[in-house]
N, C-alpha and C positions, 0 to 999 in steps of 0.2 A: 493578268494584272501585275505590273511591276511591284516589287516589294516597297514598303513605305520607308522613307529616309527622312532625316533632318539635314539641313545645310548649315554649316558655319561659314559666315562671310568675314574673312580677314579684311581689315581696313588699316587703321593706324595702330596695330597690335601684333606686329610681326614676330611672334615668338610662340613656342609650343608649351612653355612652362609658365605657371602663374598668370594665365590668361583667363579671365573670369568667364567670358562668354563661351570660349572653347570648352572650359571645364564643365559648364552646365549642359552644353550640347552633347558632350561625350558621356554625361551621366544620364542622358535620356534613354528611352526604351528602343530607339531605332538607330541603325548605323548612320554614320555622319559622312557627308561629302563636304570637303573643305574647298572653298573657292577664294579667289582674289580677282577683283575687277580693276583693270587699268582704265579709269574713268575718262572717257573722251572729253567730258565737260571740263575736266581739270587739266589733263596733261597736254591736250592739243594747244593750249596757250603757252606752253613752256618751250624754251629753246631746245633744239633737237639733240643737244649733248648735255642736258641738265643732269648734274651728278646725282640728284636725288632720285631720279628715275632709274639710273644705273644701280644705285644702292638698293632700292626696292627690289629690282629684278634679281640682283645677286643674292640678296637675303632670301628671297623665295626659292631660288635655285638651290641654295645651301640647305634650306629646310627640306626641300624635296629629296635631296640626296640622303639626308638622315632618315626621312620617312620611308623611302624606298628600301634602304638597306636594313632598317630595323623592323618595319611593319608591312612592307609591300604596298604602301599607299602613297598618294601624292596630293598636293594642293593643285587644283585645276585653275588655270588662269584664263581670263577673258579680256578682250579689248573692245570697248563700246560704251554705250550709255546704259547705266545700271537698270533702268526700267526695261529696256529692250532685252538685256541679258536675263533678267528674272522672268520676263514673259516667256522667253524661250525655255528656260529651265522648268517652269511650271507645267509645260507641255511634255517635257522629256521625262520627268520623274514624278513619282507619287510622293509629294513633299508634305509632311505634316507641319513642320515649323522651320523658319529661318532664324538662326541665332546670330547675334552680333554684339558689339560693344558700343556704348554711347559715343557720339561725336557731337560737339557743342558749337561748331562754327555755323553761321547762318546758312551757307549753302548745304552743308551736311544735314542740318535739321530739316530743311525743305525736301532734300533728296529722300531722306528716310520716310517722311510722311507720304511721299509719292509711292515709294516701294510698299509701304504698309497697305495703302489703299489698293494697289494692284494685287497684292497677295490675298487680301481679304476677299476680293472678287472671285478668287480661285479657291476659297476656303482653306487658305494656308495661313498659319500664324506667323507673326513677326515679333520677336522679343529681343531686347538688348539690355546690357548690364553696365554698371559703372566699372571702369577698368583703368583709364589713363590718369586718374586723379585719386587722391585720398578722400577728399570731400568735393561734392559737385554742386552746381547750380545754386539752389537755395538751402543747402544743408548748413551753411554757416551764414547766418543773418543776425541782425540786431534783435533785441528782445521784442521790438514792435513788428518784427517780420520783414522789415525793409532791408535792402542790401547795404552792406558796408561800402563806404566810398573812401575810407581812409585805411591804409594798410595796417598800422600798428594795432588798433583794436580788433581788426579782422584776424591778425596773426595770433593774438592772445586767445581769442575764442577758438580758433583752429587748434591750438595746442591743448586747450582744455578738452575739446571734443576728442582729440586723439588719445588723451589719457583715459577717457571714459569709453573709448571704442578701440581696443587694441587691434593692431594690424593683423589681418587674416590672410593667409596665402592659399592659393588654389592650385593644388598639385594635379597635373594632368598626365604625368609620365606613364602611370600604370593604366591609363584609359585610352591611350593613343591607338591601341589595337582595335578600337571601335571605328576608326577612320576607314572609310570605304574607298576603294580605287576601282570604280566600275569600268573605266576605260583606260587605255594607255595614257601615259603622261601627255598633257597638252600644255606646254610652256610657251606662251606667246613670246616670240623673239623680239628684241628691240627693233630690228629692222622692219618687222611687220607693222610697227607703229610709227615708222619713219624716224626712229631715234637711232643714235649711235652711242657707243660706249664713251663715257666722259673721261677725259684725262685727269680730272680732279677726283680724288678719293675722299670719302668721308672718314675722318680720323676715328680709330677705335677709341672707346672710352677707357679712362684710367680711374678706377675707384679703389686704388690701393689704400691701405691704412695711412700711409705717408701723405698722400694727396688730401685725404679727408682731415687728418689730424692737423696738418699745416695750412689748411685752407684759409683761415682767417689772417694768417701772417703773410701769405703769398699771393692772395687772389687779386690784389690791386696793382701788381707789377707785371706789365705785359711781356717783359723779356724773360720772366721766370715761367717755367713749365709747371704752373701751380694750380691749374684748373682741370676738372675731371673730363671735359669734352662730352658730357652726357646729353647735351641739348638735342642733337638729331636723333639720338637713340631713345629718348623719351618721346620725341615727336613721332617717330615711326613705330614705337613700341617694341624695339628690339631689346629694351631694358624695362623691367617692371618698376613703376614708381613706388610700389609697396616695398620692394626690396631696397630701393635707395633710401626711403624714409626710415626704414628699420635699421639700415646701416648707419645713417647719421645719428640715430638715437643710441645705437650700440656704442658708437665711438664718442658719444656725448658731445657732438659738435652742433650746437644750436645755430651757428652762422651758416653752415651748409644747409641745415634743415630749412632755415628761413628763405633760402633761395628757392627751394621747392614750394614754399608757401607763397612767395611772390608770383610764381607761375600760376598757382591756383587762384590767387587774388585776381589777376588779370583775366583768367578764364571766366570767373563768375561775373566780372564786370562786363565782358563782351556778351555773356549770356543774358544778363539783365538789361544791358544797354546796347543792342545790336546796331543802333544808329551810329555808334562811334567808329564803325568801319570807315565811314566817309565824313563824319561830322565831329567837331571838337566836343569833348565831354562838357566843357564849360561854353555854352552857346555864345557868350559875349566875345570869345576869341575868334569867332567867324568874321569879326570886323577887322581883324589884322590885315593891313594892306601889304601883301607879300610883293617883293620885287620880282622874284622868279626870273632872274637874268639867266638866259640859256647858256651863255658862254661860261658864266661862273659855276653853274650847276655841272656842266661837263668837266670843268677843272676839278671840282670836288669829287666827282665820280672817278676820275682818273688818278686822283692823288697828286694833283699839281697845283695846290693852293699856295705853296710857299711857306706853309707852316708844317715843319717836319713831323710832328706827332700826329697831326690830322692826316697827312699824306701817308704816313706809315700804316695807319689803320686802314685806309682805303685801298692801299696796294696789297696789304695782307688779305683783305676781303676778296679783291679781284683775283688774286692768284691762288687762294686756298679755300675760299668759301667760309672762312672763319674770321672773326675779329674779337679780340679780347674785350670783355664787357666794360672795363674802365675806359677803353679807347672808344667804344661805341657811344658812351655818354658824351665824350668830347666832340666826336665828329658830328653827332646829331645836333648838339648845341651850336656848333659852328655853322652848320647849314642853316638852321632856323634863325639864329640870333645874329651872327656875324654877317651872313649873306642875305638874310630875310627871304629865304626860300621856303615855300610851303612844306610843312612836315610830311604831307601826303606824298610828295615827290621822293623824299628820302625813304619813307616807308615802303614805297613801291620798288625802289632800287634794292633795298635790303631784302624784300620779299623774293626778288629775282635771284639774288646772289647768295644769301645765307643758307648753308646746309641745315642749320637748326631753325629755319624760319617756322614760327608758330604765330598764326594770325593775332591771337589775343595778346601775346607778349610783345610782338612787334608794334602793334598799334598802341598798346599801353605805354611802352617805353618811348616811342616817338612823341606821343602826346605829353609824356612826362617831361622830356627835354624841351619841348616847345612851350611848356607852361600851361597848356590848354586842357590837360587830361585830369583824370581822377588822382587825387593826392599828389599833384604835380609839383615839380620844382618851380618856385616862384619865377615870374617872368624876368625879374631883375637879377636873378642868379645867372650870370654869364661867365662861363669858364674862360679863363685866360689861356690860350693854347701854348703860350711860352712858359708861363710859370708851372703849368701842368707837367712839363718835362722835368723840372726840378723835383717835383713831388713823386713822379711815378717812373721816370726813365732817366735818372740823374747821370748814369754812366753812358747813356746814349746807345745802349746795347740793342734795344728794340729798333730805334731809328736807324742805326747803322745797318741792321739786317734788311729792312724794307725800303730805306731811302739812302742807299749808298752814295747817291749823288748830292746829298744835302749840303755839302760844302763846296761843290763844284760851281763854276761860273755859269754852267748851263741850268742850274737849279732855279726854278721860278722865284721871282721876288714875291713877297706876300701879296695876296690878291686884294687885301684890304687892311688898313691900319687898325690895330685892335681898339685903341681909344676912340677913334672915329666911329667904328662899327658898334661899339658898346653904346655910345650916346645916341646913334641913329636908331638902334634897336629899342632903347628905352623910350625915346620919343614916339616911335611907331606904335609900340604896345600901349603907351599911355593914351595916345589919341584914340586907339581902338576901344579901349576899356572905358573911356569917358563918354562914348556915344550912348545915347539913350536908346 
């Protein structure tokens, strides 16, 4: 009989330190086999040079190098459907428990339920832990138990809860010796999944004291390197949210901390209201008659609208997989309100391009700019893409970097006149909202 083991299943928690599920697995009474599954259900829909797949692959390879050198162990990687992989593992090993960390997206919730049922049939336990957030699901709710739909009271209660529940770290370094490496390393190659190395690289995060301390003063100016770039690292778990929250508290930077709270606000909204993946949070906004002009959507995607700040944002996104948050609000508003193109089309384009794509935040923010979401910007708030330059890129440094042709004769004329677009948007939304 094979000796009994536990399994730790890495998902969006790609780090060895301060990883809650890994910590608990390593504290168990059996040796641990660590695995990662490249889920066919997810990655087969991606472009074959998607930088996020390269990033995941490189991260695991780097983790394996450390584990091999320090502990003689590795993370075993698989490519396939999780249910098929676990069915195979349950016959290969005498498994007592599979450990993981919670994932809150609709697909992940259903996947985990399927895995749990499969394992139970084989008398194997399945347990997961809170790891990617400070507070999850229904931990921060109103006094009547209902979810918050407005950010400000949610954030206040979140802060109070944090004061009453100090951040705890989960140190695994001394426990990694319990990782088992029963077979030679099996690292699935990108080519084995029909992927190739992406030319785009995910930017390393910068959480220096200077970035954190100056965040409020610099975060709105896209030409200034004033943001931490932690988005994809929180998304894939290469950075601990507990560490980031504690750093914001230590630096006494409430503005930075509130950005982390916004992330959790949108996460709990998606968890409570999963229909918002495809439907407006405010149902009456489903009446909006979108124009969805294909030619105009393509011009927006390519950064050829004739509005330099909008085009700069889209070209930065296409070339780097990143767009400054202030500019994201402008390009989103422009698509929905100037061009009257459905927010779902913009959300899908960002989902494909953004390195830091997070379903809850992407949907939440797109519905925010469209006016149809939780705690949304009112429909009559329409950003002026020209005056936004005066506010946030007065020196044109950002525009010159990404739209060097903005003063050339070849640069497109504006795709729509601002005053006309504004009035058309207001009329369209009013008509939709006045329907019974």
